[in-house]
N, C-alpha and C positions, 0 to 999 in steps of 0.2 A: 410727732406724727410724720412730718415731712422728711425728717432724717431717716425714719424707718423706710419710707417708700424709696428714697434715694438710694439707700443701701441695697434694697431688693432690686432696684433698677440696674445697678452695677452687675449683680449676679445674672439677671435676665439677659442683658446685652453683652455678656462676656463672649459668647460664641455666636457668630453671625448665622450659622446654619442650624441652630437649635430647632428641634421639632416641637410642636405644641404639646404641652404637658396636660395630663388628665386632671391633676390636682393643682389648682392655682394657689401659689404660696401667698399672694397678697390677700386673697379671699380668706384664707385661714387666719392670717394676722388680724384682719378686720373683725373676724368672728371672735377671736380671742380678746381683742381690745373691747369689743362690744360687751362680751361677757363680764369683763372687769370694770365696766362702766366708764372706760376711757374714751369711748366714742358715743356721742349722743345721736341716735338714729333719728330722733324727732327734729333735729336741727336742720335737716335738709328740706328745701322747698324749691319751687320753680324759680323764684327770684334769686336765691343763692346759687342755683345751678347756672343761670344765665350770667351772673356776676363772675363766678369762678371761670366759666368758659371764656368770657371776654378777656380776663387776665391771661389765661393760657394762650389765646390767639394773639394777644399782644406780644407775648414772648416769642411766638412763632414768627411774627413779622420782624422782630428785632434780631432774629437769628440765634437766639439762645434755645436751641432745640432740646437739649437735655433737661433744662429747667421746665420747658413747656411740657415735655413728656411726664415729668414728675407731677406737675399740676394736673395733667389730664388723667394720669393714673389715679390721683386722689378723687377724681370724679367717677370714672367708669368702674372702679373696684370698690368704692365705698358703699357700705350698706345705707348710708344717708340718702342715696339716690336710687335705691333698689326699686322704688315704686314709680320711677320716671323713665324706665327703659324704653317705653314706646313713644316718648316725646322726641320731637325732632332735635331739640337741643342736646339731649343725651346721645343720640345717634351721631350728631355733629361732633361731639367730643370723642366718640369712638373713632371716627374717621380722622380727626385731627391728631389723635394719638398715633395712628399709623403713619401719618405724614411726618410728625415730629421724630419718631423713631427712625424712619427711613432717611430723613435729612441728617440725623445724628450718626448714621452709618450702622445702626443696629438693625440689619435687614431681617434677621430671624425673628426678633421681637416684633418688628413692623408687620411681618407676615402673620404672626399670631393675632395682632390687632385687626388686620385685614380679614382674616377668617371669621372673626366675631361679627364683622359687618356683613360679609357674604352669607353667613348662616341665616340672616334675616330674609333672604330671598331677593330675586330681581326686582320685586316691587318696592323695596326699601329705597328711600331717597338717596342714600349714599352708596348703593350697591355698585352702580356704574363707575363712579370716581374711584372707589376702593379697588375694583377689579383692574382698572387702568393703572393704578398705583402699583399693584402686584406685578403687572406686565412690565412696567418700567423698572422695577427692582430686578426682574429676570434679565432684562436687556442690559442693565447697569452691571450686574454681577456676572453675566453670561452663564448663569446657572439655569439654563432654559428647562432642562428636564426636571430638576429638583423643584423649581417653583411651579411648574405645570402639574407635578404630582400632588403638591399641596392644594392647588386650586381644585383639581378634580376630586380630591378626597372630601371636599365640602359637599354634603348631600343636600340636594335641592328638590323641592316638590314641583317647581315650575321650570319650563325650558328657559335657558339663558338667551339674551338678545343675540341677534345676528352679528353685531359688531364684536361682542365678547367672544362668540364662537370663532370668529375669524382670528382674533388675537391668540386664542389657544391653539388654533390650527397652525398659525405662524410659529409659535413656540415649538410645536412638534416638528415642523419643517426645519427650524434652526437646530434643534437637538439632533435630528438625523444628519443634517449637513455637517455639524461638528464631529459626528461619529464617522464621517466619510461615506455614508449611505446616500449617495446622490440621487438614485432613483426614488428611494423612499421620500427624500426631502422634496423632490420635485412633485411627487404625487400629493403631498400635503399642501405645498404652496399653491398649487393650482386651485385648491378649494377655498382659498381666502377670498372673501366677498369684496366687491367694490365699496360696500358700506363700512368696511373696516379701515381704521386709520393706518394700518400696516399694509394696505394693499400695494402701495408703491414699493415698499421694501420687499414684499413678496415677489413682485414682478422683477425687480432688479436682481434679487438672489436667483431667480429662475434663469435670468440671462447669464449670470456668472456660472451657473451649473452647465448651461449649454456651451459656454466658451471653454470650460475645462474639458468638455468632451470633444472639442474641436468642431462643434456644430455652429459655425460662425454666423450663418445666415439667420437661423432661428434665434440665436443669441442677440443679434442686432435688432430683430423685430421686437424682442422684449424690451431692450434698451430704448428703442424708439417710442414705445408706448409710454414710458416714463418721461423721456425728454421732450416728446412732441405734444404732450397733453397741455392745452392752454389753461391758464389759471382761472379763466372764467367758464370753464367747462362745467356741465351739470354735476359730474362726478370728479371734480377737481380733487387733487390729492392733498392740498394744503391743509395741514393740521397744526404744525408748529415748525420751528426752524429746522428740524431734522429733514423735512421734506426737501428743502433746497439743497441740502447736502446730498441726498439721494439723486436729485435731478442733475447736479454737477457730476456726480460719479457716473451716472448713465451717459452723459455727454462724453466724458473721458473714455468710458468703455466703448462707445461707438467709434471714437477716433482711433483707439488702439486696435479694434477689430478691422477697421478699414486699412490701417497701417500694416497689420499682419497679412492682409490680402493684397498688398502692394497698390492699394487705391489711395495714393498720396494726396490727391486733390480733395477727395472726400474726407480723409483724415484731417487735412488742414481746415476744412469747413467746420467739422465737428469741434475741433479744438477751439476755434474762434467763437463758438457759441457760449463758452464759459464767461460769465459776467466779470466785470472788473473788480467787484467787491467780494468775489469768491476766494476762499482760502486755497483753492486748487488752480488759481491763475498761473502760478509759477510752473506747475506741472504741465499745464496746457501750452504755455509758451515753449517750454523745453521740448515737448513732444512734437509740436508743430515745426520747430526748427529741424529736428531730426527727419521728419517726413520730407521737408523741402530739400534737405541735404541728400537724402536717398533718391529723390527724384532728379537731382542735379540742378535744382533751381538755386544755384549757389548765392546769387545776390540776395534773394529773399531769405535764405537760411542765415546769411551773414547779418542781415538787418534784425532778424528775430533773436539771434544769439546776443547781438549787441544790446538790444532792448532788454533782454532778460538780465544780463549782467549789470546793466545800469539800474534797472528797477528793483532787482532782488539780489544784491551783492552778498548777502549772508544766508541765502537759501541753502538747504541741504543739497541741492542739485548743482550748485555753482561749479564744483570741480569737474563734473561731467560736461557741463555747458562750456567751460573753458577749454576742455579737451576737444569738444566739437568745433569750437571757433578755429582752433588750429587745423583740424581736419578740413574745414571749408577752404582755408587758405591753401592748403596742400593740393586739394582737388582743383583749385583755380590757378595752380602753377605760380602762386605768389610765395616762392620758397624763402626769400629773405624775410618777409613779414612773418611767415610761419615759424622760422627759426627764432626770431626775436620774441615772438609770443610764447613759444615753448620754454625759452630761457627764463622769461619772467614767471611763468607758471611753475616751473621747477623751483625757483627761488622762493616762491610764495608757499608751495605745498610742503617743502622739506621740513621747516620747523613745526608745522602742524602734525606731520607724520611722527616726528620725534616726540612731540607732546603726547600723542596717542600711545606711543611705545612706552613712555613713562607711566601712563595711567594703567596700561596692561600689567605692569610689574609692581606698582605701588598701590596697595589696597586703600590707604588713606586718601591719596590723590583721587583714586577712582570713586571713593565714597563722596568726597567733596564735589567732584564733577557731576555725579548723578543727582546729588541733592540740589545743586544749582539747576540742573536740567528739569527736575520735577517742579521747582519754583517757576521756571519759565513756562513749562507746560500748563500749569494751573492758571497762570496769569493770562496766557493766550486763550485758554479755554473760556475763562470768565469774561474777558474784555475783547479778545481778538487782536490785542496790541501788546507791544513790549515798550514800556516807558513812553507811552503815548504815540508810538509809531507802529504801523502795520508790521507784523512779523516777517522777517527776511528782507526788509527794505533798508535797514541801517547797516552800513559797513562797519566791521569790527577789525581791530588791528592785532590785539594780543593773541598769541597762539592758543591759549586756553579758552578764550572767548570764541575763537573760530572753531575749535573742537566742539564746544558747547552748541554752536549754531548748526554744526553738521550732524549732531547726535539726534537720532529719532528713537523715541522710547517705545519699547515693546509693550503692548497692552497688558501682557502678563506681568511685566515688571511694575507697571502702574498700579495694578490691582494688588500686587504683593506689597508695594510701598504703602498703599492705603492700609493694608492689614498691619504692617509694621508700625505705622503711625498710631493706629488704634490700640495695638498691643503695648506700645510705649505708654500711651495714656492709661491703659489698664494696669500696667506694671507700676506706674506712678500712683494710681488711685487705689490699687488693691490694699496697701497698708492702711490707707485712710478708711477704706470700707471695713477692714478688720477692727480698727479702733471704734468706728461707729457702732458695730455690733457689740463690742465690749462695753461701750458706754451705755448702750441700750439695755444690756443685761444688768448693768449697775442700777440704772434708773428704775427698772421694774422688779428689783429685788425685794421691794416691800409690797404689801397687799394694797395699800392706799397711796394715792399721789401725795396727799398732805403729810404722810408719815416718812417721806424720803429724807434721809439725813444728809446734811452737807459735809459731814466728817467722813473721811475715807477709812475703810476697814484695812486690816493687814493685807488681805488678798488684793484689794484694789491698789494699795501702795506698791505691792510687788509687781502687779501688772503694769503700772505706770513706769516703774524702773526698767522692767524688761522691754517695754516698747521704746523707751528712750535709748537704751543700748542698741536695739535693733535699728533704729533710725540713724544713729551715729555710724554704725557699721555700713549701712547702705550709702550714706554720704561719703564715707571713706572709699567705697568701691567706685562711686562716680568720679571722685577726685583722681583715683588711680587711672581710670580710663582717659580722663582729660589730660593728665600728665603724659600718658603714653602717646596720645594724639599730638601733643605739642612737641614731644621728642621726635616723632616721625617727621613732623613738619620741619623741624630744625635740621634733621639729617637730609631731607629732600632739598632744602635750600642752601645747604652747606654752612649753616650757622653753628653747628655743633661738631667738634672733632670726632672722628670715628671711634677712637678708643674710649672717650668719655661717653659716647652714645651707647656703646656696648655695655659698659659698666652700669650706666643708669637703667638700661633696659633689663639687665639682670636683677638689679635691686627692685624694680617695679614688679617683675615677675614673682620674686620671692614674697614681696608684700601682698600681692594679689592672692597667692596661695594661703597665706595666713588669714587674710580678710575673709576668704570663702569659708575656711574652717570655723572661724569665730562667728560668722553669720549663721552657719548651720546650727551651732550651739545656741545662739541667741534666739533663733526661731523656735527651737524646742522649748526653751525657757518661757518664751512668750505664750506658747500654746498651753503649757501647764498652768501658767498664771491665769490665762483667760478661761480655762476650763473650771478653775476654782471659783471664779467670779460668776460664771454662768450657772453653777450649781446653786447659787443663792437666790435665783429668780423664782417667781411664783410658779406653782405647778402647771397652771393652764398654758402659760406662754413659754415655759422653760424648754420643752422639746423643740419648739420652733426656733428659738434663739440658738440653742445648742446646734441644731442642724445647719442653720444658716451661718453661724460662726465657723463651724467646721468647713462649710462650702467656701466662705470668704478666705479662710486660711489656705484651702486647697488652691483657690484662684491665685492667691499671693505667691505660692510656691510655683504653680504651673506657669504663671505669666512670665516669670523670669526665664525659665528654661525654654518656653515656647518662643519668647522674643529672640533668644540666641539662635534657635533653629530658623526662624523667619529671616533674620539678618543674614545668616549663612546662605539660605536659598536666594535671597535678594542679591547677594554679592556674586553668586554663580551666574544669575541672569545678567547682571551688570558686566561681568567678565566676558560672557558670550557676546553681549552687544558691542562692547568696545573692541573685542577681537574682530568681529565682522566689519565694524567701521574702519578699523586699522587696515585690514586686508583690502577692503574696497578702495580706500584712499591711497594706499600704497600702490595698488594696481593702476590707478589713475596717474600717479607719479611716474611709474615705470613706463606707461604708455606715452606720457609727455616726453620722457627722455628718448624713447624710440621715435616719437614724432620729430624730435629735433634731428635725429639721425636721418630720417626720411627727407627732411627739408634740406640737409646738407647734400645728400645723394641727389636730390632733385636739382639743386643748384649746379652740381657737377655735370649732371646729365644735360642740363640746359646749355651749359657752356660747350659741352661736346657737340651738341647739335648745331650751335652757331658756328663752331670751327668747321664742321663738316659742310655746312651750307656755304661758308666763305670759300672753302677749298673747291667746291663744285661750281663756284661762280654765282651762287644765289645770295642775294643781299638779305640780311636779317630783317624780318618784317617790322620789328619794333624801332628800327633805325630809319625806316623810309620816311616817315613824317618829319623826323628831326633834320634830315638832310634835304628836304624839299626846297627850302629857301636857298640853300647853298647851290643847288643844282640849277637855279634860275639866274645866277649871277655870273657874268663873264669874268675872265681872268684879270682884266684891267679895272673891274668894278669892286666897290666895297659896300657892304650892307650895314646900315646903322639902324638898329631897332628904334621905334618911336619911344621917346622919353618925355613927351609932353604930358599935359593934364587934360582930362576930359571933364568939362563942366556939365552938370545936369541940364542947365537951361539951354545949352547949345543944341540939345536933342529934342527939346519940347516942340519946337516948330516943325522939325522933321517928322516927328510922330504924328 
């Protein structure tokens, strides 16, 4: 029973954006199993429902979301509990199923489960949590329009709560904003009620829209409404941790708006409203130092840059901050210090730029780099730290690690990487799903459970042999990919001579062509063998098994080709991201070299001015203090500086 549901779950969760189906496959299976007396409808009672629900919720707490979904499917789809649909325990299982599927990444199936809860109406105990879960899925996947369409397709006899209406209005505004329809987006966001948990997000987005139009004053008013609302206000925005992110973004927005209007003191004030535990503190320090530099408060700008580089040496902003530090010295006419600073910055940036250039040209190095970046991103997102330290606060020395620290992942790349991870899992589990359906067809080939034979028929033996050959060929394909990756690593590190690398690469390519041809033949043989086994099943369940076996084989084939397409799309995004980072960092390096030239020119110009002053009879200002003592001594006198020691207790009485 559980194997059947697990196999169906693989099919259901294969495509994240699947629309709800009119005919539920699980219901059909349970009906067929009930007809063959393989499911005892009378065995379900309230006590067993509570017990199975407790087991499933334990799996949810343990993080085994797929297993929890299987256990919950066995509750909500089983005819054993058809008489308990109005009980709160059953409705709890329906909501938990949506949670488990969403946490497992099966967003389409999760929305199917949410729709079942929402169809009960706003008066149902889990209607509100299920609606919020659907909104969270929309925000997580950024499919605002698609999720909104599914929510609005659920017909209800009662009006929905104000908070839920505000959430749907926010989704409409986000969908319009994503489409570039700023006026429509603003018109929707204005309608979001204060009772909605997304009210602060709506206000912030309205401020962003105003800023994009150049309406800085009204934009600042919207940002102030978010940043200036105290946490003890009657309509405080605090709902979860996302509120504090919105508040920090609003403060940064206020600072940048003031900066744009040359109101540097106001910008400085807003930047310093960012709390010390915020992830946006490096941005605030950097922006504050720029505002003070532009105001020509050079001492303050120097202190802020120094604090930034000391506190966040591996922040993605450190190259720009280092460049700014040199600009401050140039503006303060400290040309020697500026030249030395730019020399050190050039030496530090050059190997980083060279490593980025290698990653641009080497797909394997780029893949390794972005895989490590994803690991860092997930660790920071879950814990806010890297190896027990706040992100950006630990200095790194290796050029590859420094590139990793500078890399900012595009949200599109993150979502695509999640899809690739899921597709990898699907590609790995699809053959197992096919075998499960084949085994199920074998198990139900007899009319009665007790009559199932332990001896294999000829068709079953042929199917087992075909599956074994198929798995061997798939393992061979994985080994070829691993060998090619190792060869590329050896070429990159200079461990493999060029001629040997070319010969080995040619051999692997030829072997890969043969493996793909043999794999296609093995898949056809396995399909023929599995069809022969499915034909032996009983008439009642045979059409279901044959249909799902065909679907499992289709997923098996499609998952491999789709995985290749997703990986190619991911590599294109990674290529664009590393190209942008390379160009930005190289631009900083070029500006550092130009800054050194400016420092040398400044030194020369300073010496020219001193020579001109001496020629005109004007004494250089910086030498006046140094020659003051000498000017007070006669020709027959000699000055000896004090070389004694001052004891602390000698001054205590004087004070």
